[in-house]
One Martini backbone bead per residue (centre of mass of N, CA, C, O) as a GRO file, in nm:
protein
  399
    1UNK     BB    1  -2.191  -5.431  -4.794
    2UNK     BB    2  -1.863  -5.401  -4.838
    3UNK     BB    3  -1.609  -5.579  -4.667
    4UNK     BB    4  -1.278  -5.463  -4.591
    5UNK     BB    5  -0.922  -5.547  -4.583
    6UNK     BB    6  -0.624  -5.346  -4.568
    7UNK     BB    7  -0.278  -5.398  -4.670
    8UNK     BB    8   0.056  -5.244  -4.656
    9UNK     BB    9   0.361  -5.418  -4.630
   10UNK     BB   10   0.236  -5.470  -4.344
   11UNK     BB   11   0.190  -5.737  -4.180
   12UNK     BB   12   0.000  -5.937  -4.017
   13UNK     BB   13  -0.046  -6.173  -3.769
   14UNK     BB   14  -0.112  -6.390  -4.014
   15UNK     BB   15   0.188  -6.348  -4.084
   16UNK     BB   16   0.450  -6.564  -4.183
   17UNK     BB   17   0.799  -6.648  -4.152
   18UNK     BB   18   1.098  -6.771  -4.322
   19UNK     BB   19   1.467  -6.875  -4.332
   20UNK     BB   20   1.406  -7.185  -4.476
   21UNK     BB   21   1.411  -7.234  -4.789
   22UNK     BB   22   1.320  -7.462  -5.038
   23UNK     BB   23   1.427  -7.562  -5.362
   24UNK     BB   24   1.604  -7.293  -5.434
   25UNK     BB   25   1.786  -7.088  -5.693
   26UNK     BB   26   1.786  -6.773  -5.767
   27UNK     BB   27   1.464  -6.805  -5.842
   28UNK     BB   28   1.498  -7.104  -5.925
   29UNK     BB   29   1.391  -7.404  -6.002
   30UNK     BB   30   1.450  -7.698  -5.903
   31UNK     BB   31   1.454  -8.030  -6.073
   32UNK     BB   32   1.473  -8.300  -5.925
   33UNK     BB   33   1.200  -8.321  -5.777
   34UNK     BB   34   1.024  -8.247  -6.019
   35UNK     BB   35   1.101  -8.487  -6.200
   36UNK     BB   36   0.998  -8.701  -6.008
   37UNK     BB   37   0.695  -8.583  -5.999
   38UNK     BB   38   0.640  -8.620  -6.320
   39UNK     BB   39   0.589  -8.890  -6.288
   40UNK     BB   40   0.392  -9.139  -6.306
   41UNK     BB   41   0.098  -9.210  -6.140
   42UNK     BB   42  -0.044  -9.463  -5.941
   43UNK     BB   43  -0.281  -9.670  -5.858
   44UNK     BB   44  -0.376  -9.778  -5.557
   45UNK     BB   45  -0.463 -10.006  -5.354
   46UNK     BB   46  -0.708 -10.103  -5.155
   47UNK     BB   47  -0.726 -10.133  -4.837
   48UNK     BB   48  -0.849 -10.349  -4.592
   49UNK     BB   49  -0.743 -10.140  -4.369
   50UNK     BB   50  -0.635  -9.904  -4.150
   51UNK     BB   51  -0.376 -10.056  -4.060
   52UNK     BB   52  -0.242 -10.074  -4.347
   53UNK     BB   53  -0.185  -9.761  -4.369
   54UNK     BB   54   0.038  -9.714  -4.146
   55UNK     BB   55   0.267  -9.877  -4.340
   56UNK     BB   56   0.225  -9.684  -4.571
   57UNK     BB   57   0.374  -9.495  -4.844
   58UNK     BB   58   0.186  -9.216  -4.907
   59UNK     BB   59   0.393  -8.995  -4.996
   60UNK     BB   60   0.409  -9.091  -5.304
   61UNK     BB   61   0.060  -9.111  -5.308
   62UNK     BB   62  -0.186  -8.971  -5.139
   63UNK     BB   63  -0.428  -8.968  -5.364
   64UNK     BB   64  -0.439  -9.239  -5.539
   65UNK     BB   65  -0.390  -9.100  -5.832
   66UNK     BB   66  -0.379  -9.073  -6.166
   67UNK     BB   67  -0.125  -8.824  -6.274
   68UNK     BB   68  -0.035  -8.622  -6.541
   69UNK     BB   69   0.175  -8.439  -6.735
   70UNK     BB   70   0.120  -8.133  -6.924
   71UNK     BB   71   0.281  -8.003  -7.202
   72UNK     BB   72   0.333  -7.672  -7.366
   73UNK     BB   73   0.635  -7.593  -7.282
   74UNK     BB   74   0.943  -7.508  -7.240
   75UNK     BB   75   1.184  -7.453  -7.024
   76UNK     BB   76   1.301  -7.123  -6.927
   77UNK     BB   77   1.587  -7.004  -6.764
   78UNK     BB   78   1.526  -6.686  -6.822
   79UNK     BB   79   1.286  -6.742  -6.656
   80UNK     BB   80   1.031  -6.732  -6.425
   81UNK     BB   81   0.960  -7.020  -6.237
   82UNK     BB   82   0.631  -7.135  -6.121
   83UNK     BB   83   0.423  -7.283  -5.874
   84UNK     BB   84   0.063  -7.360  -5.874
   85UNK     BB   85  -0.200  -7.381  -5.619
   86UNK     BB   86  -0.536  -7.526  -5.589
   87UNK     BB   87  -0.732  -7.596  -5.274
   88UNK     BB   88  -0.994  -7.781  -5.144
   89UNK     BB   89  -0.974  -7.910  -4.803
   90UNK     BB   90  -1.208  -7.931  -4.627
   91UNK     BB   91  -1.378  -7.846  -4.376
   92UNK     BB   92  -1.427  -7.992  -4.073
   93UNK     BB   93  -1.694  -7.852  -4.001
   94UNK     BB   94  -1.846  -7.978  -4.248
   95UNK     BB   95  -1.819  -8.270  -4.167
   96UNK     BB   96  -1.973  -8.233  -3.893
   97UNK     BB   97  -2.242  -8.096  -4.012
   98UNK     BB   98  -2.226  -8.326  -4.277
   99UNK     BB   99  -2.214  -8.657  -4.248
  100UNK     BB  100  -2.395  -8.752  -4.497
  101UNK     BB  101  -2.174  -8.644  -4.718
  102UNK     BB  102  -1.928  -8.823  -4.547
  103UNK     BB  103  -1.885  -9.120  -4.597
  104UNK     BB  104  -1.711  -9.407  -4.433
  105UNK     BB  105  -1.555  -9.704  -4.382
  106UNK     BB  106  -1.326  -9.515  -4.240
  107UNK     BB  107  -1.362  -9.300  -3.988
  108UNK     BB  108  -1.064  -9.216  -3.937
  109UNK     BB  109  -1.028  -9.061  -4.219
  110UNK     BB  110  -1.214  -8.814  -4.117
  111UNK     BB  111  -1.030  -8.744  -3.920
  112UNK     BB  112  -0.808  -8.495  -3.863
  113UNK     BB  113  -0.556  -8.654  -3.787
  114UNK     BB  114  -0.542  -8.805  -4.066
  115UNK     BB  115  -0.614  -8.588  -4.282
  116UNK     BB  116  -0.385  -8.385  -4.226
  117UNK     BB  117  -0.152  -8.569  -4.317
  118UNK     BB  118  -0.249  -8.603  -4.609
  119UNK     BB  119  -0.260  -8.307  -4.688
  120UNK     BB  120   0.036  -8.240  -4.642
  121UNK     BB  121   0.150  -8.449  -4.843
  122UNK     BB  122  -0.004  -8.350  -5.091
  123UNK     BB  123   0.120  -8.063  -5.094
  124UNK     BB  124   0.429  -8.131  -5.075
  125UNK     BB  125   0.461  -8.303  -5.335
  126UNK     BB  126   0.445  -8.031  -5.534
  127UNK     BB  127   0.616  -7.783  -5.457
  128UNK     BB  128   0.489  -7.502  -5.422
  129UNK     BB  129   0.500  -7.140  -5.437
  130UNK     BB  130   0.180  -7.118  -5.470
  131UNK     BB  131  -0.103  -7.122  -5.232
  132UNK     BB  132  -0.453  -7.199  -5.262
  133UNK     BB  133  -0.697  -7.205  -5.005
  134UNK     BB  134  -0.997  -7.371  -4.917
  135UNK     BB  135  -1.157  -7.441  -4.637
  136UNK     BB  136  -1.020  -7.306  -4.376
  137UNK     BB  137  -0.980  -7.348  -4.063
  138UNK     BB  138  -0.898  -7.129  -3.825
  139UNK     BB  139  -0.761  -7.322  -3.616
  140UNK     BB  140  -0.591  -7.475  -3.834
  141UNK     BB  141  -0.426  -7.242  -3.929
  142UNK     BB  142  -0.288  -7.172  -3.649
  143UNK     BB  143  -0.210  -7.489  -3.565
  144UNK     BB  144  -0.114  -7.600  -3.863
  145UNK     BB  145  -0.055  -7.452  -4.135
  146UNK     BB  146   0.127  -7.220  -4.047
  147UNK     BB  147   0.356  -7.379  -3.897
  148UNK     BB  148   0.420  -7.586  -4.119
  149UNK     BB  149   0.481  -7.369  -4.354
  150UNK     BB  150   0.691  -7.209  -4.210
  151UNK     BB  151   0.904  -7.449  -4.207
  152UNK     BB  152   0.890  -7.455  -4.542
  153UNK     BB  153   0.901  -7.131  -4.639
  154UNK     BB  154   0.633  -6.970  -4.563
  155UNK     BB  155   0.398  -6.728  -4.622
  156UNK     BB  156   0.083  -6.583  -4.477
  157UNK     BB  157  -0.275  -6.557  -4.538
  158UNK     BB  158  -0.608  -6.493  -4.374
  159UNK     BB  159  -0.971  -6.534  -4.447
  160UNK     BB  160  -1.255  -6.507  -4.259
  161UNK     BB  161  -1.549  -6.567  -4.188
  162UNK     BB  162  -1.792  -6.396  -3.992
  163UNK     BB  163  -1.966  -6.607  -3.903
  164UNK     BB  164  -1.986  -6.827  -3.641
  165UNK     BB  165  -2.086  -7.081  -3.815
  166UNK     BB  166  -1.826  -6.986  -3.986
  167UNK     BB  167  -1.482  -7.113  -3.963
  168UNK     BB  168  -1.393  -7.042  -4.249
  169UNK     BB  169  -1.150  -6.993  -4.529
  170UNK     BB  170  -0.889  -6.820  -4.692
  171UNK     BB  171  -0.557  -6.903  -4.828
  172UNK     BB  172  -0.208  -6.784  -4.848
  173UNK     BB  173   0.095  -6.928  -4.988
  174UNK     BB  174   0.448  -6.819  -4.979
  175UNK     BB  175   0.758  -6.824  -5.098
  176UNK     BB  176   1.034  -6.650  -4.970
  177UNK     BB  177   1.246  -6.723  -5.202
  178UNK     BB  178   1.054  -6.565  -5.435
  179UNK     BB  179   0.848  -6.405  -5.244
  180UNK     BB  180   0.657  -6.107  -5.148
  181UNK     BB  181   0.428  -5.945  -4.948
  182UNK     BB  182   0.306  -5.597  -5.020
  183UNK     BB  183  -0.010  -5.655  -5.072
  184UNK     BB  184  -0.356  -5.648  -4.935
  185UNK     BB  185  -0.700  -5.794  -4.951
  186UNK     BB  186  -1.008  -5.826  -4.784
  187UNK     BB  187  -1.311  -6.012  -4.858
  188UNK     BB  188  -1.668  -5.945  -4.788
  189UNK     BB  189  -1.965  -6.076  -4.906
  190UNK     BB  190  -2.203  -5.823  -4.845
  191UNK     BB  191  -2.491  -5.698  -4.945
  192UNK     BB  192  -2.523  -5.803  -5.247
  193UNK     BB  193  -2.798  -5.747  -5.415
  194UNK     BB  194  -2.972  -5.792  -5.142
  195UNK     BB  195  -2.759  -6.003  -5.030
  196UNK     BB  196  -2.663  -6.239  -4.759
  197UNK     BB  197  -2.329  -6.363  -4.787
  198UNK     BB  198  -2.065  -6.570  -4.636
  199UNK     BB  199  -1.818  -6.474  -4.836
  200UNK     BB  200  -1.472  -6.499  -4.964
  201UNK     BB  201  -1.162  -6.307  -5.019
  202UNK     BB  202  -0.838  -6.247  -5.188
  203UNK     BB  203  -0.569  -6.002  -5.236
  204UNK     BB  204  -0.235  -6.004  -5.392
  205UNK     BB  205   0.098  -5.871  -5.388
  206UNK     BB  206   0.382  -5.993  -5.555
  207UNK     BB  207   0.737  -5.991  -5.501
  208UNK     BB  208   1.049  -5.992  -5.664
  209UNK     BB  209   1.328  -5.893  -5.511
  210UNK     BB  210   1.548  -5.917  -5.750
  211UNK     BB  211   1.335  -5.740  -5.971
  212UNK     BB  212   1.038  -5.616  -5.887
  213UNK     BB  213   0.842  -5.799  -5.970
  214UNK     BB  214   0.483  -5.853  -6.028
  215UNK     BB  215   0.199  -6.033  -5.873
  216UNK     BB  216  -0.137  -6.122  -5.894
  217UNK     BB  217  -0.344  -6.269  -5.631
  218UNK     BB  218  -0.646  -6.469  -5.624
  219UNK     BB  219  -0.887  -6.582  -5.367
  220UNK     BB  220  -1.187  -6.796  -5.372
  221UNK     BB  221  -1.535  -6.856  -5.235
  222UNK     BB  222  -1.829  -6.927  -5.358
  223UNK     BB  223  -2.138  -6.979  -5.372
  224UNK     BB  224  -2.328  -7.276  -5.370
  225UNK     BB  225  -2.605  -7.221  -5.456
  226UNK     BB  226  -2.746  -7.324  -5.754
  227UNK     BB  227  -2.984  -7.090  -5.768
  228UNK     BB  228  -2.748  -6.843  -5.717
  229UNK     BB  229  -2.598  -6.703  -5.971
  230UNK     BB  230  -2.630  -6.397  -5.911
  231UNK     BB  231  -2.440  -6.392  -5.664
  232UNK     BB  232  -2.183  -6.490  -5.801
  233UNK     BB  233  -2.165  -6.255  -5.990
  234UNK     BB  234  -2.139  -6.032  -5.776
  235UNK     BB  235  -1.885  -6.146  -5.643
  236UNK     BB  236  -1.698  -6.133  -5.887
  237UNK     BB  237  -1.730  -5.831  -5.951
  238UNK     BB  238  -1.612  -5.739  -5.689
  239UNK     BB  239  -1.336  -5.870  -5.727
  240UNK     BB  240  -1.262  -5.733  -5.998
  241UNK     BB  241  -1.262  -5.441  -5.895
  242UNK     BB  242  -1.038  -5.485  -5.679
  243UNK     BB  243  -0.822  -5.585  -5.869
  244UNK     BB  244  -0.807  -5.337  -6.049
  245UNK     BB  245  -0.724  -5.133  -5.834
  246UNK     BB  246  -0.458  -5.277  -5.750
  247UNK     BB  247  -0.321  -5.304  -6.024
  248UNK     BB  248  -0.318  -5.005  -6.107
  249UNK     BB  249  -0.145  -4.907  -5.875
  250UNK     BB  250   0.114  -5.086  -5.950
  251UNK     BB  251   0.146  -5.000  -6.243
  252UNK     BB  252   0.202  -4.700  -6.180
  253UNK     BB  253   0.467  -4.757  -6.021
  254UNK     BB  254   0.620  -4.939  -6.256
  255UNK     BB  255   0.535  -4.927  -6.575
  256UNK     BB  256   0.387  -5.215  -6.565
  257UNK     BB  257   0.243  -5.498  -6.588
  258UNK     BB  258   0.020  -5.718  -6.397
  259UNK     BB  259  -0.003  -6.023  -6.343
  260UNK     BB  260  -0.278  -6.268  -6.321
  261UNK     BB  261  -0.402  -6.489  -6.055
  262UNK     BB  262  -0.710  -6.678  -6.048
  263UNK     BB  263  -0.864  -6.857  -5.771
  264UNK     BB  264  -1.100  -7.134  -5.704
  265UNK     BB  265  -1.425  -7.190  -5.573
  266UNK     BB  266  -1.719  -7.134  -5.784
  267UNK     BB  267  -1.965  -7.323  -5.813
  268UNK     BB  268  -1.908  -7.382  -6.135
  269UNK     BB  269  -1.947  -7.464  -6.446
  270UNK     BB  270  -1.805  -7.449  -6.760
  271UNK     BB  271  -2.111  -7.385  -6.886
  272UNK     BB  272  -2.144  -7.137  -6.744
  273UNK     BB  273  -2.197  -6.801  -6.736
  274UNK     BB  274  -1.965  -6.727  -6.550
  275UNK     BB  275  -1.737  -6.855  -6.710
  276UNK     BB  276  -1.789  -6.698  -6.971
  277UNK     BB  277  -1.748  -6.419  -6.845
  278UNK     BB  278  -1.453  -6.449  -6.755
  279UNK     BB  279  -1.333  -6.527  -7.050
  280UNK     BB  280  -1.482  -6.291  -7.225
  281UNK     BB  281  -1.590  -6.017  -7.046
  282UNK     BB  282  -1.896  -6.090  -7.124
  283UNK     BB  283  -2.264  -6.043  -7.082
  284UNK     BB  284  -2.605  -6.159  -7.057
  285UNK     BB  285  -2.838  -6.143  -6.834
  286UNK     BB  286  -3.103  -6.384  -6.749
  287UNK     BB  287  -3.310  -6.146  -6.689
  288UNK     BB  288  -3.553  -5.905  -6.688
  289UNK     BB  289  -3.322  -5.684  -6.784
  290UNK     BB  290  -3.092  -5.773  -6.971
  291UNK     BB  291  -2.796  -5.744  -6.882
  292UNK     BB  292  -2.498  -5.577  -6.964
  293UNK     BB  293  -2.177  -5.717  -6.887
  294UNK     BB  294  -1.846  -5.633  -6.754
  295UNK     BB  295  -1.488  -5.670  -6.762
  296UNK     BB  296  -1.113  -5.591  -6.730
  297UNK     BB  297  -1.027  -5.888  -6.824
  298UNK     BB  298  -0.785  -6.126  -6.945
  299UNK     BB  299  -0.885  -6.468  -6.950
  300UNK     BB  300  -0.751  -6.785  -6.877
  301UNK     BB  301  -0.781  -7.136  -6.863
  302UNK     BB  302  -0.586  -7.401  -6.779
  303UNK     BB  303  -0.827  -7.650  -6.826
  304UNK     BB  304  -0.900  -7.596  -7.096
  305UNK     BB  305  -1.171  -7.813  -7.207
  306UNK     BB  306  -1.223  -8.042  -6.975
  307UNK     BB  307  -1.052  -8.266  -7.139
  308UNK     BB  308  -0.920  -8.515  -7.293
  309UNK     BB  309  -0.806  -8.666  -7.586
  310UNK     BB  310  -1.076  -8.869  -7.550
  311UNK     BB  311  -1.318  -8.689  -7.411
  312UNK     BB  312  -1.275  -8.704  -7.112
  313UNK     BB  313  -1.390  -8.584  -6.828
  314UNK     BB  314  -1.321  -8.354  -6.598
  315UNK     BB  315  -1.248  -8.338  -6.242
  316UNK     BB  316  -1.248  -8.164  -5.897
  317UNK     BB  317  -1.512  -8.304  -5.768
  318UNK     BB  318  -1.591  -8.555  -5.517
  319UNK     BB  319  -1.843  -8.804  -5.449
  320UNK     BB  320  -2.082  -9.050  -5.398
  321UNK     BB  321  -2.285  -8.888  -5.641
  322UNK     BB  322  -2.048  -8.698  -5.777
  323UNK     BB  323  -1.879  -8.537  -6.072
  324UNK     BB  324  -1.700  -8.224  -6.086
  325UNK     BB  325  -1.635  -7.883  -6.217
  326UNK     BB  326  -1.531  -7.592  -5.985
  327UNK     BB  327  -1.225  -7.551  -6.023
  328UNK     BB  328  -0.982  -7.271  -6.064
  329UNK     BB  329  -0.739  -7.129  -6.310
  330UNK     BB  330  -0.660  -6.801  -6.382
  331UNK     BB  331  -0.502  -6.603  -6.652
  332UNK     BB  332  -0.349  -6.261  -6.685
  333UNK     BB  333  -0.510  -5.936  -6.734
  334UNK     BB  334  -0.544  -5.640  -6.816
  335UNK     BB  335  -0.668  -5.461  -7.043
  336UNK     BB  336  -0.503  -5.290  -7.269
  337UNK     BB  337  -0.402  -4.988  -7.269
  338UNK     BB  338  -0.424  -4.716  -7.504
  339UNK     BB  339  -0.215  -4.481  -7.686
  340UNK     BB  340  -0.167  -4.185  -7.854
  341UNK     BB  341   0.077  -4.095  -8.111
  342UNK     BB  342   0.329  -3.917  -8.272
  343UNK     BB  343   0.508  -3.941  -8.537
  344UNK     BB  344   0.751  -3.818  -8.742
  345UNK     BB  345   0.535  -3.818  -8.989
  346UNK     BB  346   0.245  -3.750  -8.826
  347UNK     BB  347   0.131  -4.009  -8.743
  348UNK     BB  348  -0.104  -4.204  -8.588
  349UNK     BB  349  -0.027  -4.402  -8.303
  350UNK     BB  350  -0.013  -4.702  -8.119
  351UNK     BB  351   0.039  -4.774  -7.765
  352UNK     BB  352   0.135  -4.890  -7.487
  353UNK     BB  353   0.107  -4.765  -7.161
  354UNK     BB  354   0.245  -5.038  -7.082
  355UNK     BB  355   0.446  -5.280  -7.004
  356UNK     BB  356   0.461  -5.608  -7.113
  357UNK     BB  357   0.390  -5.907  -6.905
  358UNK     BB  358   0.408  -6.233  -6.957
  359UNK     BB  359   0.201  -6.519  -6.884
  360UNK     BB  360   0.293  -6.862  -6.886
  361UNK     BB  361   0.198  -7.184  -6.973
  362UNK     BB  362   0.373  -7.486  -6.926
  363UNK     BB  363   0.208  -7.676  -6.711
  364UNK     BB  364   0.000  -7.962  -6.603
  365UNK     BB  365  -0.192  -8.137  -6.379
  366UNK     BB  366  -0.390  -8.377  -6.434
  367UNK     BB  367  -0.689  -8.445  -6.380
  368UNK     BB  368  -0.956  -8.607  -6.311
  369UNK     BB  369  -1.143  -8.863  -6.440
  370UNK     BB  370  -1.439  -9.022  -6.469
  371UNK     BB  371  -1.307  -9.315  -6.505
  372UNK     BB  372  -1.155  -9.300  -6.214
  373UNK     BB  373  -1.415  -9.326  -6.082
  374UNK     BB  374  -1.533  -9.494  -5.801
  375UNK     BB  375  -1.785  -9.644  -5.619
  376UNK     BB  376  -1.570  -9.688  -5.370
  377UNK     BB  377  -1.555  -9.395  -5.329
  378UNK     BB  378  -1.488  -9.219  -5.019
  379UNK     BB  379  -1.516  -8.875  -4.947
  380UNK     BB  380  -1.311  -8.870  -4.738
  381UNK     BB  381  -1.034  -9.119  -4.783
  382UNK     BB  382  -0.878  -9.340  -4.969
  383UNK     BB  383  -0.838  -9.158  -5.227
  384UNK     BB  384  -0.876  -8.877  -5.055
  385UNK     BB  385  -0.861  -8.592  -4.822
  386UNK     BB  386  -1.079  -8.475  -5.019
  387UNK     BB  387  -1.349  -8.352  -5.235
  388UNK     BB  388  -1.089  -8.244  -5.368
  389UNK     BB  389  -0.850  -8.143  -5.598
  390UNK     BB  390  -0.546  -8.047  -5.686
  391UNK     BB  391  -0.436  -7.769  -5.859
  392UNK     BB  392  -0.154  -7.783  -6.097
  393UNK     BB  393   0.087  -7.532  -6.208
  394UNK     BB  394   0.308  -7.389  -6.456
  395UNK     BB  395   0.490  -7.087  -6.469
  396UNK     BB  396   0.598  -6.798  -6.670
  397UNK     BB  397   0.821  -6.511  -6.631
  398UNK     BB  398   0.982  -6.237  -6.654
  399UNK     BB  399   1.286  -6.173  -6.472
   0.00000   0.00000   0.00000
């Protein structure tokens, strides 16, 4: 049975607000810091010891990885431009439960005291307007993330997994200078398809106060077990149904479509059937029933085709024995419903049932390539503060 928590307009106690938002003017992103951050980042040398890190200005490049910006279109000042990040920050409870998966030459770098500082600098560096985090420890959300980002001008919501042995969840942070959260729903994927797995997601409707435009944002972390693709399918279908219900509700209120950005750690490769299902909208499940299944969204993935111009494969998650791509940002919206009407000449014509508001991908921060991965990387550690990298993209939508 799916367990959900829904709130409308009135934020829960896990939502905090700030009256001191940084770096925006009249809903438009200021460009000075952004232009500085767009410059090419260089790989830093590996320090000889933990002591040498204490005096190093890691704020300039906390991830220590070369990442360039890829431009798709010019910035249009008549549009609302916003930056979106998705980041699996690696729950510290997982580091403690599975120390064999996270070896480090410098054990101090695995400690939360050091890693939290690197994570904060890594996230602040990109100055995102919307941030989706996965694997956020509940106590760290309340004691670290929420107060830190409150002071930076963000409001936030957090959905924790239910089982006591799982202390982490997913979180959404939104700059109050640009958006406000007017509706949200927490999802706990339980007893779906006769399987009981403690994974979570959240869906939120963000409104631009100056124009009343709205955007739907979803954040999730699907089951890890590589053998249980069927469960991940059920979890995504559950999320898609709930997204559809919430989007349709707000589209009916506004009379215009609601763009959707869906992000998270899906624990699925780009070649997986789940990824194909999300981007195509349909598939045939390779089970004994050969089920044909569909969903109601048109989604594109920001990082497809998952390799650079030289054909070198992108990765979003690294550890000491593998480098894979499992984190995604999808964008689009509901497949447009169409209605028939009679023209003056008496001919039947089709028109959109709601006004279309396009969400455009402006640029993205290039992910790590397989050739950048060094056998000396032990993560979290010298290379980066998590075993995943942050995915960062810029979108534009009609203001």
